[in-house]
C-alpha positions in Angstrom: -60.0 -16.7 -4.9 -59.4 -13.6 -6.8 -56.8 -13.0 -9.6 -54.7 -9.9 -9.8 -52.4 -9.2 -12.8 -48.9 -7.8 -12.7 -46.0 -7.3 -15.0 -43.7 -9.0 -12.5 -44.0 -11.2 -9.4 -40.9 -11.3 -7.2 -40.7 -14.2 -4.7 -38.4 -13.1 -1.9 -37.9 -9.7 -0.3 -34.2 -9.9 0.5 -31.5 -7.8 -1.2 -32.0 -9.3 -4.6 -35.8 -9.1 -4.6 -36.0 -5.6 -3.1 -33.4 -4.2 -5.6 -35.3 -5.9 -8.5 -38.6 -4.4 -7.5 -37.1 -0.9 -7.4 -35.6 -1.3 -10.8 -38.9 -2.5 -12.2 -40.5 0.7 -11.0 -38.0 2.6 -13.0 -39.5 1.0 -16.1 -43.1 1.8 -15.0 -44.0 -1.8 -14.5 -46.5 -3.2 -12.0 -44.8 -5.4 -9.3 -46.0 -7.7 -6.6 -43.3 -8.4 -4.1 -44.0 -11.5 -1.9 -42.1 -12.0 1.3 -43.0 -14.7 3.8 -41.1 -13.2 6.8 -39.2 -10.0 6.9 -38.3 -7.5 4.1 -34.6 -7.3 3.9 -34.0 -11.0 4.3 -30.9 -12.6 5.8 -28.7 -9.9 4.4 -30.3 -7.6 7.0 -31.4 -9.7 10.0 -28.8 -12.5 10.4 -26.2 -11.9 7.7 -24.1 -9.1 6.3 -25.4 -6.1 8.3 -25.9 -7.8 11.7 -22.6 -9.7 11.7 -20.6 -6.8 10.4 -22.2 -4.5 13.1 -21.1 -7.1 15.6 -17.6 -7.1 14.1 -17.3 -3.3 14.2 -18.4 -3.4 17.9 -15.8 -6.1 18.7 -13.0 -4.3 16.9 -13.7 -1.0 18.7 -13.9 -2.8 22.0 -10.6 -4.6 21.4 -8.9 -1.4 20.6 -10.3 0.4 23.6 -9.5 -2.5 25.9 -5.9 -2.6 24.7 -5.5 1.2 25.3 -7.0 1.0 28.8 -5.0 -2.2 29.6 -1.8 -0.2 29.1 -3.1 2.2 31.9 -3.9 -0.7 34.2 -7.7 -0.4 33.6 -9.7 -3.6 33.1 -12.5 -3.1 30.5 -15.2 -5.5 29.6 -18.6 -5.7 27.8 -21.6 -7.9 28.2 -23.1 -9.6 25.2 -26.4 -7.8 25.8 -24.6 -4.5 25.2 -23.1 -5.8 22.0 -26.6 -7.0 20.9 -28.0 -3.5 21.5 -25.5 -2.1 19.0 -26.5 -4.8 16.4 -30.2 -4.3 17.0 -29.9 -0.6 16.6 -28.2 -1.0 13.2 -30.8 -3.5 12.1 -33.6 -1.2 13.2 -32.2 1.7 11.3 -31.9 -0.2 8.1 -35.2 -2.0 8.5 -36.9 1.3 9.1 -35.4 2.8 5.9 -36.5 -0.2 3.8 -40.0 -0.4 5.2 -40.8 3.4 5.1 -39.5 3.6 1.6 -41.6 0.7 0.4 -44.7 1.9 2.3 -44.5 5.4 0.9 -44.1 4.0 -2.6 -47.2 1.9 -2.2 -49.2 4.9 -1.0 -48.0 7.3 -3.6 -51.1 8.7 -5.4 -49.2 9.2 -8.7 -48.1 5.5 -8.8 -49.7 2.2 -7.9 -46.9 0.2 -9.3 -45.8 -1.9 -6.4 -47.6 -4.0 -3.8 -46.0 -5.9 -0.9 -47.7 -9.2 0.0 -46.7 -10.9 3.2 -47.2 -14.7 2.7 -45.8 -17.8 1.2 -45.6 -17.8 -2.6 -45.9 -21.0 -4.7 -45.7 -21.1 -8.5 -48.7 -23.2 -9.6 -48.6 -22.6 -13.3 -46.5 -20.9 -16.0 -47.7 -17.4 -14.9 -49.8 -18.1 -11.8 -48.5 -17.7 -8.3 -50.5 -18.7 -5.2 -49.9 -16.5 -2.2 -50.9 -18.2 1.1 -51.5 -16.2 4.3 -52.8 -17.2 7.7 -56.5 -16.7 6.9 -56.6 -16.6 3.1 -54.9 -17.5 -0.1 -55.1 -16.0 -3.6 -53.8 -16.5 -7.1 -52.0 -13.7 -8.9 -51.0 -13.6 -12.6 -47.6 -12.3 -13.6 -46.1 -11.9 -17.1 -42.7 -12.4 -15.5 -41.5 -14.2 -12.4 -38.3 -13.6 -10.5 -37.3 -16.1 -7.8 -35.0 -14.6 -5.1 -35.7 -16.9 -2.1 -32.1 -16.9 -0.8 -30.4 -19.6 1.2 -30.1 -21.0 4.7 -27.2 -22.4 6.8 -26.2 -25.9 6.0 -26.7 -28.4 8.8 -24.7 -31.5 9.8 -26.4 -34.6 8.6 -26.2 -36.3 12.0 -27.0 -33.3 14.2 -29.5 -30.5 13.8 -28.6 -27.1 15.3 -31.0 -26.2 18.1 -29.9 -22.5 18.2 -29.5 -22.9 21.9 -26.4 -24.9 22.4 -25.4 -25.7 18.8 -25.9 -22.6 16.6 -25.8 -21.6 12.9 -25.3 -18.0 11.8 -29.1 -17.6 12.0 -29.0 -17.9 15.8 -25.6 -17.1 17.1 -26.3 -13.5 17.6 -29.3 -14.3 19.8 -27.0 -15.4 22.7 -27.9 -14.1 26.1 -24.3 -13.9 27.2 -20.8 -14.7 26.0 -20.1 -18.4 26.3 -17.0 -19.4 28.2 -16.0 -21.6 25.2 -17.1 -21.9 21.6 -16.1 -24.3 18.9 -16.6 -23.2 15.3 -16.9 -25.9 12.6 -15.6 -24.5 9.3 -12.6 -22.2 8.7 -14.0 -20.3 5.7 -14.9 -16.6 5.7 -17.9 -16.8 8.0 -16.1 -19.1 10.5 -13.1 -16.9 10.6 -15.2 -13.8 11.0 -17.0 -15.2 14.0 -13.7 -16.4 15.5 -12.4 -12.9 15.1 -15.5 -11.4 16.7 -15.7 -13.6 19.8 -11.9 -13.5 20.4 -12.0 -9.7 20.2 -14.4 -9.6 23.1 -11.9 -11.6 25.2 -14.6 -13.5 27.2 -14.8 -16.7 25.1 -12.2 -19.3 24.5 -12.6 -20.0 20.7 -11.7 -23.2 18.9 -11.7 -23.3 15.1 -11.9 -26.6 13.2 -10.0 -26.5 9.9 -10.0 -29.7 7.8 -7.2 -28.3 5.6 -3.6 -27.5 6.7 -4.5 -23.8 6.8 -7.6 -21.6 7.2 -9.0 -19.7 4.2 -7.7 -22.4 1.7 -9.1 -20.5 -1.3 -6.7 -17.6 -0.6 -3.0 -17.3 -0.9 -0.9 -18.7 1.9 0.8 -15.3 2.8 -2.6 -13.8 3.4 -4.1 -16.7 5.3 -1.0 -17.0 7.5 -1.4 -13.4 8.8 -5.1 -14.0 9.6 -4.2 -17.3 11.4 -1.3 -15.7 13.3 -3.5 -12.9 14.6 -6.3 -15.2 15.6 -3.9 -17.3 17.6 -2.4 -14.2 19.2 -6.0 -13.4 20.2 -6.3 -16.8 22.0 -8.0 -18.8 19.2 -7.0 -22.5 19.0 -7.0 -23.7 15.4 -7.4 -27.4 14.9 -5.5 -27.9 11.6 -5.9 -31.0 9.4 -8.8 -32.0 11.6 -12.1 -33.6 10.5 -15.1 -33.7 12.8 -15.9 -37.3 13.6 -18.7 -36.7 16.1 -20.5 -33.9 17.8 -23.3 -34.2 20.4 -24.9 -32.5 23.3 -24.0 -34.0 26.7 -25.2 -32.5 30.0 -26.1 -29.2 28.3 -22.7 -28.7 26.7 -21.0 -29.8 23.5 -18.7 -32.8 23.2 -16.9 -33.2 19.9 -14.3 -35.6 18.6 -11.7 -34.8 16.0 -9.6 -37.0 13.8 -6.4 -35.5 12.5 -4.7 -36.3 9.2 -1.9 -38.2 11.1 -4.5 -40.6 12.6 -4.6 -39.0 16.0 -8.0 -38.5 17.7 -9.0 -36.0 20.3 -12.2 -35.4 22.4 -13.0 -31.9 23.7 -15.8 -30.2 25.6 -17.1 -26.7 25.1 -20.1 -24.7 26.2 -21.4 -23.8 22.7 -20.8 -24.7 19.0 -21.3 -22.8 15.8 -21.7 -24.6 12.5 -20.2 -22.6 9.6 -20.2 -25.2 6.9 -21.8 -23.3 4.0 -25.3 -22.6 2.9 -28.0 -24.3 0.9 -30.4 -22.7 -1.6 -34.1 -22.2 -0.7 -35.5 -23.8 -3.8 -37.8 -26.5 -2.3 -41.5 -26.1 -2.0 -41.9 -23.0 -4.2 -43.3 -24.8 -7.2 -40.3 -24.7 -9.6 -41.2 -28.1 -10.8 -44.7 -27.1 -11.7 -43.3 -24.4 -14.0 -40.7 -26.7 -15.4 -37.7 -24.8 -14.1 -34.5 -26.9 -14.0 -32.6 -27.4 -10.8 -29.2 -29.1 -10.4 -28.3 -32.0 -8.1 -27.3 -29.6 -5.3 -30.6 -27.7 -5.4 -29.4 -24.6 -7.3 -31.5 -23.2 -10.1 -29.9 -23.6 -13.5 -29.8 -20.2 -15.2 -27.9 -18.4 -17.9 -27.3 -14.7 -17.1 -30.2 -14.8 -14.6 -32.7 -16.4 -17.0 -33.8 -20.0 -16.4 -34.8 -22.5 -19.0 -38.3 -21.0 -18.9 -37.9 -17.7 -20.7 -40.1 -15.6 -18.5 -38.8 -17.0 -15.2 -35.6 -15.6 -13.7 -33.5 -16.7 -10.7 -31.0 -14.5 -8.8 -29.0 -14.4 -5.6 -28.2 -17.3 -3.4 -30.5 -19.8 -5.2 -28.0 -19.8 -8.1 -24.6 -21.3 -8.1 -22.9 -17.8 -8.4 -21.1 -16.0 -5.7 -23.4 -15.6 -2.6 -22.9 -11.9 -1.7 -25.4 -9.1 -1.1 -23.9 -6.9 -3.8 -23.9 -9.7 -6.3 -27.6 -10.5 -5.5 -28.6 -6.9 -5.9 -26.8 -6.6 -9.1 -28.3 -9.8 -10.5 -31.8 -8.7 -9.5 -31.5 -5.4 -11.3 -29.9 -7.0 -14.3 -32.7 -9.5 -14.6 -35.3 -6.7 -14.7 -33.4 -4.9 -17.4 -33.4 -8.1 -19.4 -37.2 -8.3 -19.0 -38.2 -4.8 -19.7 -35.2 -2.8 -21.0 -33.0 -2.6 -24.1 -30.5 -5.4 -24.9 -27.8 -5.6 -22.2 -24.4 -7.2 -22.0 -24.2 -10.3 -19.8 -23.0 -9.9 -16.2 -19.3 -10.2 -15.6 -18.2 -11.7 -12.3 -14.4 -11.4 -12.6 -14.2 -8.0 -11.0 -16.4 -8.6 -7.9 -15.0 -6.9 -4.9 -15.2 -8.6 -1.5 -14.4 -7.8 2.1 -13.6 -10.3 4.8 -14.1 -8.8 8.3 -11.2 -10.4 10.0 -8.2 -9.2 12.0 -7.0 -7.2 10.1 -9.7 -6.8 7.4 -9.1 -8.4 4.0 -10.2 -7.0 0.6 -10.1 -9.0 -2.6 -10.9 -8.5 -6.3 -10.2 -10.7 -9.2 -7.7 -13.5 -9.1 -5.1 -14.4 -6.5 -1.8 -16.1 -7.2 -3.1 -19.6 -6.7 -6.0 -18.9 -9.1 -3.6 -17.7 -11.8 -1.3 -20.7 -11.3 -4.3 -23.1 -11.5 -5.1 -21.6 -14.9 -1.4 -21.9 -15.9 -1.2 -18.1 -16.6 2.1 -16.3 -16.7 1.8 -13.3 -14.5 3.7 -10.6 -12.6 3.3 -9.7 -8.9 4.1 -6.6 -6.9 3.7 -6.7 -3.1 4.3 -4.0 -0.6 4.3 -4.3 3.2 2.0 -1.9 5.2 5.1 -0.8 7.1 6.2 1.1 4.0 2.9 3.1 3.7 2.9 6.5 5.5 -0.8 6.4 6.5 -0.3 2.9 8.1 2.7 4.2 10.0 0.7 7.3 11.2 -2.1 5.0 12.4 0.4 2.6 14.0 -1.3 -0.2 12.1 1.5 -1.6 10.0 0.4 -5.3 9.9 -0.6 -6.3 6.3 0.3 -5.9 2.7 -1.0 -5.0 -0.8 -0.5 -7.5 -3.6 -1.2 -6.6 -7.3 -1.3 -9.3 -9.9 -1.1 -8.5 -13.7 -0.6 -10.2 -17.0 3.0 -10.9 -18.0 3.1 -8.7 -21.0 3.6 -5.0 -22.0 0.1 -3.9 -21.2 0.2 -5.6 -17.7 -3.6 -6.0 -17.7 -4.8 -6.3 -14.1 -5.8 -9.8 -13.1 -6.5 -9.2 -9.4 -5.4 -7.7 -6.1 -5.4 -8.7 -2.4 -5.1 -6.3 0.5 -4.9 -7.2 4.1 -4.7 -4.5 6.8 -6.3 -1.3 8.2 -8.6 0.4 5.6 -7.9 -2.4 3.1 -11.5 -2.2 1.7 -11.1 1.4 0.7 -8.3 0.5 -1.8 -9.8 -2.1 -4.1 -12.5 -0.3 -6.2 -10.0 1.4 -8.6 -8.5 -1.9 -9.3 -11.9 -3.5 -9.8 -12.7 -0.8 -12.4 -9.4 -1.6 -14.3 -10.4 -5.3 -14.3 -13.9 -4.4 -15.6 -12.4 -2.3 -18.4 -9.7 -4.9 -19.1 -7.0 -2.2 -18.6 -3.4 -2.2 -17.5 -1.7 -0.3 -14.7 0.0 2.6 -16.5 -2.7 5.1 -15.5 -2.7 3.8 -12.0 1.0 4.3 -11.6 1.0 7.9 -13.0 -2.1 9.4 -11.4 -1.8 11.5 -8.2 -3.1 9.6 -5.1 -4.1 11.5 -1.9 -1.4 11.6 0.8 -1.2 10.2 3.3 -3.6 7.4 2.4 -3.6 3.7 2.4 -4.3 3.6 -1.3 -0.8 4.9 -2.0 0.3 1.3 -1.4 -1.6 0.3 -4.6 0.2 3.0 -6.5 3.6 1.9 -5.3 2.8 -1.7 -6.4 2.0 -0.3 -9.9 5.2 1.6 -9.9 7.2 -1.5 -8.9 5.7 -3.3 -11.9 6.5 -0.4 -14.2 10.1 -0.3 -12.9 9.9 3.1 -11.2 9.1 2.8 -7.5 10.2 5.1 -4.8 11.5 2.3 -2.6 13.6 -0.3 -4.4 12.8 -4.0 -3.9 16.4 -4.9 -4.1 17.1 -2.9 -1.0 14.0 -3.6 1.1 13.8 -7.3 0.2 11.7 -8.1 3.3 9.2 -5.3 2.7 8.9 -5.3 -1.1 8.6 -8.1 -3.6 8.3 -7.9 -7.4 8.5 -11.1 -9.5 7.4 -12.9 -12.6 5.7 -16.3 -12.5 5.9 -18.7 -15.5 6.2 -22.4 -16.0 6.0 -23.0 -12.2 8.9 -20.7 -11.4 9.1 -17.3 -9.6 11.7 -15.0 -11.1 12.6 -11.7 -9.2 12.0 -8.4 -11.0 14.3 -6.3 -8.9 14.0 -2.5 -9.1 17.5 -1.3 -8.6 
């Protein structure tokens, strides 16, 4: 065995690890990046990029199919064609990451970074064993950053074989569209795949929801639009249903449901998708040897990315923070600054922007109404229907709304926003900045927004709260809503 010395060893080459490595180079530090499989991780190969590429393909297909159907033309697509679109997107991004990394390693002016393909195990406070097929070696690192990500959660009684019962790791490897598919779990990922497969109009989709509505962490007005559109697309939602049993019989899936009213039901489908969350990849990497604390669920305990061992950091899905690519990248970069840079303020998570690729798309930042109520906060809300926004009318895409939530005081500091509809994701970043700066909505209401644009809906929400909208909520009561919440009561704030 030989020993090499580095300023930083990063275990895991996914979004967090890759971003951290590039930030360490900025400080002129030597880095060894250890990846056991593929650089880019789940965020590239069977996560955000691949699923969203498939969603984009399905959305375009559904729109084209609808247009052609009006002309009496039947339009369809094979799953192999959809897979080619996804594979093309993955190849493009993979090529960028690998070429970038390879050229950095070859650069004559800098030998700061080295990629090691193998399995990393922490064997001491600063020692990491890298195991490959034909060799293993020990490297020394002054700092260690663990970014090993997560994997799909399995059912305790039934392991996904990725042939009949799938997780998100394998569902996109299908050879053809199944005739029927049951999705276990009505959170974001489950609803996204229900949207995707129903868009292609070749698969009868069933969605098991143990609550009385899908997306239970979001407000009911938003979740109801998503549910209604899924059902219009042919999706059957099993509400208030718990999965009693699932097994493979004669090459297909048999599952039994028990409803909250005591009724039971047995159904048969061709394939199943488990979308019941993810678990952190913290086992077998030597955290115990280094004395790093892990909680009962397997997540690494950390404070602002630093573990209880001062020179060991943990970022991304192995922590109990929000499991998103943009969060993981930000945490990775932040950890490196804490290691090598000047003192830095702790990360703030209250202004994280998220997108849910549903029908229509959903964008979120900060609190929703039920979050604010749970904290017993007085707040004000302005909500505008998409049918009042000129750009939505021009696109003939008037399903959806903007909802802006602010403090119930003179400053009206922004607490959060929800947007559901066409181009919703393009409208949240200004609000995220206001939340980050702890600012109110006065500037937002007075600035000139581009016309016609979807983000004019955000401005009109601000104007409603400021008492100076163009459309008055007292007139368009079904399109515009403006109210105050306090002590469990909504009180209208009508703009006459």
